Steps between C-alpha positions, in 0.01 A plus 500: 500500500693624799852389588358315800268298279780420257731385777219285644449333160872431467516367856208265439649380171836423661333325793292293260812399304671388821198302615454335160864398468536374859364144454716425196813654651431324830476165323829570324663592831380186679591267213841665465566460871404132496712432192795689649479297819483177300803608294695588814421165659581294191782729378352504150556843345299483179334827392221338299401300808387825663359667188255239371310437829468876555347553157260207542401610851445859393284385208289279729451781751416745222233263368357443848476869595382631162133536608604702804740712292229576245255596774749745650582655161132530407419668833780750446390563141139557603616740768717695254235513227227610741708802598599373843 
């Protein structure tokens, strides 16, 4: 394996990790923004009010995108096991 091939494998792995984590992190970002706006408007500063909806939203998104996530991981695995 050449250094170029190794760096390509690492680059693809890092890109795959970013792509796989994007939907869940995006959901957390959107839910956090909405909760923060609601807290600013109502002047309620309760930490659990932001934590619980984020966890529930992230779990729902994770369940919804699981088939897509598995497809991406399986494609990457097949590519790695076939020798690129």
